[in-house]
NUNUZA-910811 format. One record per atom (N, C-alpha, C): residue number from 1; atom name; y, z, x. Coordinates in pm, 1 decimal, m for minus. Atoms other than C-alpha are relative to their C-alpha. Layout:
# NUNUZA-910811
{num NUM&atomo CA&c2 Y&c3 Z&c1 X}
...
This chain:
# NUNUZA-910811
{num 1&atomo N&c2 36.7&c3 m24.0&c1 m125.9}
{num 1&atomo CA&c2 19804.0&c3 3203.0&c1 8011.9}
{num 1&atomo C&c2 m138.3&c3 47.9&c1 10.4}
{num 2&atomo N&c2 122.4&c3 m65.8&c1 21.0}
{num 2&atomo CA&c2 19489.4&c3 3368.2&c1 7893.5}
{num 2&atomo C&c2 m138.8&c3 m175.6&c1 m29.6}
{num 3&atomo N&c2 43.8&c3 93.3&c1 39.8}
{num 3&atomo CA&c2 19387.9&c3 3045.3&c1 7761.4}
{num 3&atomo C&c2 m46.5&c3 m107.5&c1 119.6}
{num 4&atomo N&c2 41.8&c3 106.1&c1 m101.7}
{num 4&atomo CA&c2 19414.2&c3 2858.5&c1 8093.8}
{num 4&atomo C&c2 m83.5&c3 53.6&c1 99.9}
{num 5&atomo N&c2 139.9&c3 m80.6&c1 m99.4}
{num 5&atomo CA&c2 19202.3&c3 3144.1&c1 8295.1}
{num 5&atomo C&c2 m127.9&c3 m27.1&c1 m62.2}
{num 6&atomo N&c2 142.8&c3 m5.1&c1 86.2}
{num 6&atomo CA&c2 18945.0&c3 3115.5&c1 8018.9}
{num 6&atomo C&c2 m52.7&c3 m146.1&c1 42.0}
{num 7&atomo N&c2 47.0&c3 150.4&c1 m36.1}
{num 7&atomo CA&c2 18927.9&c3 2711.3&c1 8076.6}
{num 7&atomo C&c2 m58.4&c3 0.1&c1 131.7}
{num 8&atomo N&c2 49.2&c3 m8.3&c1 m143.1}
{num 8&atomo CA&c2 18939.9&c3 2764.8&c1 8465.0}
{num 8&atomo C&c2 m149.1&c3 42.5&c1 12.3}
{num 9&atomo N&c2 137.3&c3 m73.0&c1 m24.1}
{num 9&atomo CA&c2 18653.1&c3 2997.0&c1 8452.4}
{num 9&atomo C&c2 m123.7&c3 m95.2&c1 m49.9}
{num 10&atomo N&c2 92.4&c3 105.7&c1 54.1}
{num 10&atomo CA&c2 18475.2&c3 2742.3&c1 8204.8}
{num 10&atomo C&c2 m40.1&c3 m107.3&c1 86.8}
{num 11&atomo N&c2 8.1&c3 127.5&c1 m95.4}
{num 11&atomo CA&c2 18520.0&c3 2470.1&c1 8424.3}
{num 11&atomo C&c2 m67.9&c3 23.3&c1 157.0}
{num 12&atomo N&c2 41.2&c3 m34.7&c1 m118.3}
{num 12&atomo CA&c2 18432.2&c3 2654.0&c1 8749.4}
{num 12&atomo C&c2 m186.1&c3 8.7&c1 m35.6}
{num 13&atomo N&c2 157.6&c3 m8.4&c1 35.1}
{num 13&atomo CA&c2 18065.9&c3 2743.8&c1 8572.9}
{num 13&atomo C&c2 m64.7&c3 m153.0&c1 m29.3}
{num 14&atomo N&c2 81.8&c3 116.1&c1 42.2}
{num 14&atomo CA&c2 18006.3&c3 2416.3&c1 8446.0}
{num 14&atomo C&c2 0.1&c3 m105.2&c1 100.3}
{num 15&atomo N&c2 16.0&c3 78.7&c1 m127.7}
{num 15&atomo CA&c2 18081.1&c3 2241.2&c1 8797.4}
{num 15&atomo C&c2 m90.6&c3 67.2&c1 114.5}
{num 16&atomo N&c2 61.2&c3 m73.3&c1 m120.3}
{num 16&atomo CA&c2 17867.9&c3 2485.1&c1 8993.8}
{num 16&atomo C&c2 m113.9&c3 m76.6&c1 0.1}
{num 17&atomo N&c2 115.2&c3 43.0&c1 m21.9}
{num 17&atomo CA&c2 17539.4&c3 2364.5&c1 9107.8}
{num 17&atomo C&c2 m85.1&c3 79.4&c1 m55.1}
{num 18&atomo N&c2 100.9&c3 m86.5&c1 24.7}
{num 18&atomo CA&c2 17236.5&c3 2466.9&c1 8945.0}
{num 18&atomo C&c2 m76.7&c3 121.8&c1 122.1}
{num 19&atomo N&c2 87.2&c3 m70.9&c1 m92.5}
{num 19&atomo CA&c2 17040.9&c3 2758.8&c1 9095.2}
{num 19&atomo C&c2 m132.1&c3 m43.8&c1 62.1}
{num 20&atomo N&c2 140.3&c3 60.2&c1 m31.8}
{num 20&atomo CA&c2 16702.0&c3 2620.0&c1 9107.0}
{num 20&atomo C&c2 m25.8&c3 m128.2&c1 m7.9}
{num 21&atomo N&c2 m10.5&c3 122.3&c1 66.2}
{num 21&atomo CA&c2 16731.8&c3 2242.0&c1 9079.0}
{num 21&atomo C&c2 m175.7&c3 m50.2&c1 27.3}
{num 22&atomo N&c2 141.1&c3 64.5&c1 m21.5}
{num 22&atomo CA&c2 16334.2&c3 2189.0&c1 9193.0}
{num 22&atomo C&c2 m100.5&c3 65.2&c1 m73.7}
{num 23&atomo N&c2 105.8&c3 m40.9&c1 66.9}
{num 23&atomo CA&c2 16020.0&c3 2245.0&c1 9041.7}
{num 23&atomo C&c2 m91.4&c3 154.0&c1 40.6}
{num 24&atomo N&c2 51.9&c3 m132.8&c1 m41.6}
{num 24&atomo CA&c2 15905.8&c3 2651.2&c1 9076.3}
{num 24&atomo C&c2 m136.3&c3 m13.1&c1 m4.2}
{num 25&atomo N&c2 147.9&c3 9.7&c1 m24.3}
{num 25&atomo CA&c2 15551.8&c3 2545.6&c1 8995.1}
{num 25&atomo C&c2 m48.0&c3 m52.9&c1 98.9}
{num 26&atomo N&c2 36.3&c3 58.1&c1 m136.6}
{num 26&atomo CA&c2 15527.4&c3 2303.2&c1 9235.7}
{num 26&atomo C&c2 16.8&c3 39.2&c1 144.8}
{num 27&atomo N&c2 m27.1&c3 m61.2&c1 m107.8}
{num 27&atomo CA&c2 15689.0&c3 2501.5&c1 9489.7}
{num 27&atomo C&c2 m96.3&c3 116.6&c1 24.9}
{num 28&atomo N&c2 77.4&c3 m106.7&c1 10.8}
{num 28&atomo CA&c2 15442.4&c3 2805.1&c1 9390.4}
{num 28&atomo C&c2 m127.8&c3 m97.0&c1 89.2}
{num 29&atomo N&c2 127.6&c3 82.9&c1 m39.5}
{num 29&atomo CA&c2 15142.6&c3 2532.5&c1 9463.3}
{num 29&atomo C&c2 21.1&c3 m6.3&c1 139.7}
{num 30&atomo N&c2 m31.3&c3 39.7&c1 m128.5}
{num 30&atomo CA&c2 15326.6&c3 2443.6&c1 9796.9}
{num 30&atomo C&c2 13.1&c3 127.9&c1 136.7}
{num 31&atomo N&c2 m47.5&c3 m158.0&c1 m50.0}
{num 31&atomo CA&c2 15396.4&c3 2834.9&c1 9912.6}
{num 31&atomo C&c2 m95.4&c3 50.2&c1 103.9}
{num 32&atomo N&c2 121.0&c3 m72.1&c1 m100.6}
{num 32&atomo CA&c2 15022.6&c3 2892.6&c1 10094.4}
{num 32&atomo C&c2 46.6&c3 18.7&c1 140.6}
{num 33&atomo N&c2 m29.2&c3 m27.3&c1 m131.8}
{num 33&atomo CA&c2 15161.6&c3 2810.5&c1 10428.4}
{num 33&atomo C&c2 127.6&c3 75.1&c1 18.8}
{num 34&atomo N&c2 m95.1&c3 m99.9&c1 15.0}
{num 34&atomo CA&c2 15461.5&c3 3037.0&c1 10362.7}
{num 34&atomo C&c2 m26.9&c3 96.4&c1 14.3}
{num 35&atomo N&c2 46.1&c3 m115.4&c1 24.0}
{num 35&atomo CA&c2 15294.6&c3 3319.0&c1 10274.5}
{num 35&atomo C&c2 m40.4&c3 60.4&c1 147.8}
{num 36&atomo N&c2 54.1&c3 m65.7&c1 m146.6}
{num 36&atomo CA&c2 15127.1&c3 3372.3&c1 10633.1}
{num 36&atomo C&c2 132.6&c3 60.2&c1 53.7}
{num 37&atomo N&c2 m107.7&c3 m117.2&c1 m85.7}
{num 37&atomo CA&c2 15466.3&c3 3509.9&c1 10746.3}
{num 37&atomo C&c2 74.3&c3 59.5&c1 m89.6}
{num 38&atomo N&c2 m115.0&c3 m71.2&c1 78.4}
{num 38&atomo CA&c2 15677.5&c3 3537.4&c1 10448.8}
{num 38&atomo C&c2 m72.0&c3 92.1&c1 m135.4}
{num 39&atomo N&c2 112.8&c3 m86.5&c1 106.3}
{num 39&atomo CA&c2 15393.0&c3 3716.5&c1 10218.1}
{num 39&atomo C&c2 m20.6&c3 m106.3&c1 m86.8}
{num 40&atomo N&c2 31.0&c3 86.4&c1 153.4}
{num 40&atomo CA&c2 15226.0&c3 3585.6&c1 9904.3}
{num 40&atomo C&c2 112.9&c3 45.5&c1 m86.5}
{num 41&atomo N&c2 m86.6&c3 m72.8&c1 84.3}
{num 41&atomo CA&c2 15475.0&c3 3804.4&c1 9731.7}
{num 41&atomo C&c2 151.8&c3 m42.0&c1 52.6}
{num 42&atomo N&c2 m132.9&c3 14.8&c1 m46.6}
{num 42&atomo CA&c2 15777.1&c3 3669.2&c1 9931.6}
{num 42&atomo C&c2 63.6&c3 94.4&c1 70.0}
{num 43&atomo N&c2 m44.7&c3 m119.4&c1 m58.0}
{num 43&atomo CA&c2 15832.9&c3 3989.2&c1 10093.5}
{num 43&atomo C&c2 m77.0&c3 6.5&c1 168.0}
{num 44&atomo N&c2 76.3&c3 28.9&c1 m116.3}
{num 44&atomo CA&c2 15767.8&c3 3935.1&c1 10468.0}
{num 44&atomo C&c2 m93.5&c3 102.5&c1 54.6}
{num 45&atomo N&c2 97.9&c3 m82.3&c1 m33.0}
{num 45&atomo CA&c2 15484.5&c3 4058.6&c1 10620.7}
{num 45&atomo C&c2 m15.9&c3 5.7&c1 173.5}
{num 46&atomo N&c2 m7.3&c3 5.0&c1 m169.7}
{num 46&atomo CA&c2 15586.9&c3 4022.2&c1 11006.8}
{num 46&atomo C&c2 148.1&c3 47.0&c1 6.3}
{num 47&atomo N&c2 m93.4&c3 m12.2&c1 m38.1}
{num 47&atomo CA&c2 15871.8&c3 4234.7&c1 11108.1}
{num 47&atomo C&c2 128.7&c3 m104.1&c1 49.5}
{num 48&atomo N&c2 m70.4&c3 84.0&c1 m95.4}
{num 48&atomo CA&c2 16202.3&c3 4046.5&c1 11183.5}
{num 48&atomo C&c2 28.0&c3 m127.8&c1 m79.7}
{num 49&atomo N&c2 18.0&c3 120.7&c1 87.4}
{num 49&atomo CA&c2 16086.3&c3 3738.4&c1 10922.1}
{num 49&atomo C&c2 69.6&c3 40.7&c1 m146.0}
{num 50&atomo N&c2 m47.1&c3 m7.3&c1 114.0}
{num 50&atomo CA&c2 16290.6&c3 3693.1&c1 10634.7}
{num 50&atomo C&c2 m55.6&c3 19.4&c1 m121.3}
{num 51&atomo N&c2 50.9&c3 17.2&c1 133.8}
{num 51&atomo CA&c2 16205.8&c3 3784.9&c1 10270.6}
{num 51&atomo C&c2 73.9&c3 m109.4&c1 m86.9}
{num 52&atomo N&c2 m33.0&c3 151.9&c1 87.8}
{num 52&atomo CA&c2 16231.8&c3 3461.8&c1 10046.1}
{num 52&atomo C&c2 m8.6&c3 37.6&c1 m133.7}
{num 53&atomo N&c2 42.1&c3 m24.9&c1 127.6}
{num 53&atomo CA&c2 16143.6&c3 3652.7&c1 9728.5}
{num 53&atomo C&c2 179.0&c3 17.1&c1 m64.1}
{num 54&atomo N&c2 m115.4&c3 8.6&c1 39.9}
{num 54&atomo CA&c2 16483.3&c3 3611.8&c1 9522.8}
{num 54&atomo C&c2 124.8&c3 m36.7&c1 84.6}
{num 55&atomo N&c2 m121.2&c3 41.0&c1 m93.9}
{num 55&atomo CA&c2 16693.9&c3 3439.2&c1 9796.3}
{num 55&atomo C&c2 43.4&c3 m145.7&c1 m90.6}
{num 56&atomo N&c2 m73.3&c3 91.0&c1 55.5}
{num 56&atomo CA&c2 16934.4&c3 3200.8&c1 9686.7}
{num 56&atomo C&c2 m33.7&c3 m147.2&c1 38.5}
{num 57&atomo N&c2 92.1&c3 153.0&c1 m53.6}
{num 57&atomo CA&c2 16771.2&c3 2831.8&c1 9654.9}
{num 57&atomo C&c2 70.0&c3 m85.5&c1 71.1}
{num 58&atomo N&c2 m51.9&c3 159.4&c1 m90.3}
{num 58&atomo CA&c2 17032.6&c3 2618.5&c1 9787.0}
{num 58&atomo C&c2 15.4&c3 65.4&c1 150.8}
{num 59&atomo N&c2 40.2&c3 m56.4&c1 m179.5}
{num 59&atomo CA&c2 17021.9&c3 2884.1&c1 10123.6}
{num 59&atomo C&c2 m130.4&c3 m77.0&c1 58.7}
{num 60&atomo N&c2 88.0&c3 27.5&c1 m80.0}
{num 60&atomo CA&c2 16678.5&c3 2838.4&c1 10155.1}
{num 60&atomo C&c2 m23.2&c3 m186.4&c1 20.7}
{num 61&atomo N&c2 1.5&c3 130.7&c1 m33.5}
{num 61&atomo CA&c2 16665.0&c3 2437.1&c1 10100.4}
{num 61&atomo C&c2 107.0&c3 m35.7&c1 99.6}
{num 62&atomo N&c2 m112.0&c3 48.4&c1 m117.1}
{num 62&atomo CA&c2 16998.8&c3 2398.8&c1 10332.8}
{num 62&atomo C&c2 m108.8&c3 54.4&c1 138.5}
{num 63&atomo N&c2 30.1&c3 m53.2&c1 m119.3}
{num 63&atomo CA&c2 16781.4&c3 2617.0&c1 10585.3}
{num 63&atomo C&c2 m117.0&c3 m113.5&c1 50.2}
{num 64&atomo N&c2 126.1&c3 69.2&c1 m47.6}
{num 64&atomo CA&c2 16450.1&c3 2433.0&c1 10583.5}
{num 64&atomo C&c2 51.5&c3 m135.5&c1 12.5}
{num 65&atomo N&c2 m24.8&c3 181.6&c1 m51.3}
{num 65&atomo CA&c2 16636.5&c3 2057.6&c1 10582.8}
{num 65&atomo C&c2 55.2&c3 56.8&c1 188.5}
{num 66&atomo N&c2 m96.6&c3 m28.2&c1 m143.1}
{num 66&atomo CA&c2 16856.4&c3 2249.9&c1 10906.5}
{num 66&atomo C&c2 m140.7&c3 m7.4&c1 124.2}
{num 67&atomo N&c2 120.0&c3 14.3&c1 m113.6}
{num 67&atomo CA&c2 16510.5&c3 2312.2&c1 11060.6}
{num 67&atomo C&c2 m70.2&c3 m100.9&c1 29.9}
{num 68&atomo N&c2 46.9&c3 127.3&c1 m44.3}
{num 68&atomo CA&c2 16350.5&c3 2002.3&c1 11001.8}
{num 68&atomo C&c2 81.5&c3 m96.0&c1 74.7}
{num 69&atomo N&c2 m70.7&c3 81.2&c1 m87.1}
{num 69&atomo CA&c2 16641.5&c3 1798.7&c1 11141.2}
{num 69&atomo C&c2 57.4&c3 68.6&c1 150.6}
{num 70&atomo N&c2 m56.0&c3 m72.1&c1 m155.4}
{num 70&atomo CA&c2 16664.0&c3 2058.2&c1 11471.5}
{num 70&atomo C&c2 144.1&c3 30.9&c1 m18.0}
{num 71&atomo N&c2 m163.5&c3 m64.4&c1 m1.0}
{num 71&atomo CA&c2 17002.3&c3 2169.0&c1 11345.4}
{num 71&atomo C&c2 m6.2&c3 166.9&c1 42.6}
{num 72&atomo N&c2 27.7&c3 m152.5&c1 0.8}
{num 72&atomo CA&c2 16867.3&c3 2523.5&c1 11355.2}
{num 72&atomo C&c2 m85.0&c3 22.9&c1 130.7}
{num 73&atomo N&c2 59.1&c3 25.1&c1 m111.2}
{num 73&atomo CA&c2 16760.7&c3 2610.6&c1 11708.1}
{num 73&atomo C&c2 1.6&c3 146.1&c1 49.4}
{num 74&atomo N&c2 30.0&c3 m143.6&c1 m26.6}
{num 74&atomo CA&c2 16755.9&c3 3011.5&c1 11723.3}
{num 74&atomo C&c2 m123.1&c3 81.0&c1 m67.4}
{num 75&atomo N&c2 84.7&c3 m115.7&c1 44.7}
{num 75&atomo CA&c2 16555.3&c3 3316.8&c1 11647.0}
{num 75&atomo C&c2 m147.9&c3 m89.9&c1 9.9}
{num 76&atomo N&c2 166.9&c3 18.7&c1 23.0}
{num 76&atomo CA&c2 16209.0&c3 3176.7&c1 11483.7}
{num 76&atomo C&c2 m13.5&c3 m154.0&c1 7.5}
{num 77&atomo N&c2 m43.9&c3 170.5&c1 16.9}
{num 77&atomo CA&c2 16337.4&c3 2765.6&c1 11492.9}
{num 77&atomo C&c2 m166.4&c3 m38.5&c1 76.4}
{num 78&atomo N&c2 130.5&c3 51.0&c1 m52.1}
{num 78&atomo CA&c2 15996.1&c3 2743.8&c1 11701.0}
{num 78&atomo C&c2 m96.9&c3 m0.8&c1 m74.4}
{num 79&atomo N&c2 109.0&c3 13.3&c1 105.3}
{num 79&atomo CA&c2 15780.7&c3 2830.5&c1 11417.2}
{num 79&atomo C&c2 22.1&c3 m84.4&c1 m121.1}
{num 80&atomo N&c2 m19.2&c3 72.3&c1 130.4}
{num 80&atomo CA&c2 15986.0&c3 2691.6&c1 11133.3}
{num 80&atomo C&c2 33.4&c3 m157.6&c1 27.1}
{num 81&atomo N&c2 m19.3&c3 111.7&c1 m0.8}
{num 81&atomo CA&c2 16066.6&c3 2366.9&c1 11267.7}
{num 81&atomo C&c2 m120.3&c3 m90.9&c1 2.4}
{num 82&atomo N&c2 136.0&c3 75.0&c1 32.9}
{num 82&atomo CA&c2 15706.4&c3 2222.3&c1 11257.2}
{num 82&atomo C&c2 m32.3&c3 49.3&c1 m150.3}
{num 83&atomo N&c2 25.1&c3 m22.0&c1 164.0}
{num 83&atomo CA&c2 15664.5&c3 2387.0&c1 10921.4}
{num 83&atomo C&c2 77.6&c3 m82.5&c1 m95.4}
{num 84&atomo N&c2 m67.0&c3 82.5&c1 96.8}
{num 84&atomo CA&c2 15952.2&c3 2206.4&c1 10796.6}
{num 84&atomo C&c2 7.7&c3 m162.7&c1 17.6}
{num 85&atomo N&c2 16.4&c3 157.4&c1 m66.1}
{num 85&atomo CA&c2 15879.4&c3 1866.4&c1 10963.7}
{num 85&atomo C&c2 m92.0&c3 m39.7&c1 m122.2}
{num 86&atomo N&c2 123.5&c3 66.6&c1 149.2}
{num 86&atomo CA&c2 15580.6&c3 1868.7&c1 10684.8}
{num 86&atomo C&c2 66.3&c3 m25.1&c1 m109.3}
{num 87&atomo N&c2 m51.3&c3 12.7&c1 105.6}
{num 87&atomo CA&c2 15778.1&c3 1893.7&c1 10436.8}
{num 87&atomo C&c2 120.4&c3 m107.2&c1 m77.5}
{num 88&atomo N&c2 m68.7&c3 96.5&c1 34.0}
{num 88&atomo CA&c2 15967.7&c3 1631.8&c1 10206.7}
{num 88&atomo C&c2 149.1&c3 54.0&c1 m53.8}
{num 89&atomo N&c2 m127.6&c3 m67.3&c1 40.9}
{num 89&atomo CA&c2 16312.3&c3 1687.4&c1 10047.3}
{num 89&atomo C&c2 m61.5&c3 56.8&c1 m166.1}
{num 90&atomo N&c2 62.9&c3 m51.0&c1 133.3}
{num 90&atomo CA&c2 16127.7&c3 1729.8&c1 9698.1}
{num 90&atomo C&c2 m75.9&c3 134.2&c1 14.9}
{num 91&atomo N&c2 48.5&c3 m124.8&c1 m4.5}
{num 91&atomo CA&c2 15917.8&c3 2010.0&c1 9848.2}
{num 91&atomo C&c2 107.0&c3 105.9&c1 34.3}
{num 92&atomo N&c2 m120.1&c3 m99.1&c1 m24.6}
{num 92&atomo CA&c2 16232.0&c3 2193.6&c1 9995.4}
{num 92&atomo C&c2 44.3&c3 32.5&c1 m118.2}
{num 93&atomo N&c2 m84.2&c3 9.8&c1 100.8}
{num 93&atomo CA&c2 16380.5&c3 2171.1&c1 9667.9}
{num 93&atomo C&c2 m109.7&c3 97.5&c1 m81.7}
{num 94&atomo N&c2 74.0&c3 m55.6&c1 70.5}
{num 94&atomo CA&c2 16049.4&c3 2306.7&c1 9490.7}
{num 94&atomo C&c2 m20.2&c3 147.2&c1 54.0}
{num 95&atomo N&c2 4.0&c3 m131.0&c1 m58.9}
{num 95&atomo CA&c2 16022.0&c3 2591.6&c1 9738.9}
{num 95&atomo C&c2 88.0&c3 74.4&c1 m27.3}
{num 96&atomo N&c2 m80.2&c3 m103.0&c1 36.8}
{num 96&atomo CA&c2 16336.5&c3 2715.7&c1 9683.1}
{num 96&atomo C&c2 m2.2&c3 40.5&c1 m112.0}
{num 97&atomo N&c2 3.3&c3 m33.8&c1 154.4}
{num 97&atomo CA&c2 16324.7&c3 2692.5&c1 9305.4}
{num 97&atomo C&c2 m103.7&c3 116.6&c1 8.4}
{num 98&atomo N&c2 94.8&c3 m62.0&c1 31.4}
{num 98&atomo CA&c2 15996.5&c3 2887.9&c1 9344.4}
{num 98&atomo C&c2 35.9&c3 135.1&c1 66.8}
{num 99&atomo N&c2 m55.7&c3 m111.1&c1 m47.8}
{num 99&atomo CA&c2 16126.5&c3 3162.9&c1 9596.2}
{num 99&atomo C&c2 115.8&c3 53.2&c1 m74.2}
{num 100&atomo N&c2 m90.7&c3 m33.4&c1 52.6}
{num 100&atomo CA&c2 16464.5&c3 3183.9&c1 9410.0}
{num 100&atomo C&c2 m31.0&c3 102.7&c1 m150.7}
{num 101&atomo N&c2 3.0&c3 m68.3&c1 131.0}
{num 101&atomo CA&c2 16315.0&c3 3259.2&c1 9086.0}
{num 101&atomo C&c2 m96.9&c3 142.8&c1 m1.9}
{num 102&atomo N&c2 82.4&c3 m131.6&c1 m55.8}
{num 102&atomo CA&c2 16084.2&c3 3545.0&c1 9221.0}
{num 102&atomo C&c2 81.5&c3 114.6&c1 m50.7}
{num 103&atomo N&c2 m72.3&c3 m149.4&c1 m1.1}
{num 103&atomo CA&c2 16176.5&c3 3890.1&c1 9090.0}
{num 103&atomo C&c2 m81.1&c3 99.7&c1 41.6}
């Protein structure tokens, strides 16, 4: 029984997506526009805006894609939709990698 649980545990981690599939260095280079609201250190400078520092990469990337595709329409979407529209998929993955790896 312990072997089965152990194998299931290993299989779970082996099949899990990577935490940061993008290029963090490229994300850092692209992050200047984000810093005006989310801070140069990933800590938001405007109350009510989310901190990006240490945020889950998959969440950042999926949020950016949803803004770009106008699937997110609440809150700060009027600001985020035009910002995300300027990004391609690699940019989004790179930004997600950069912010998720910040400590």
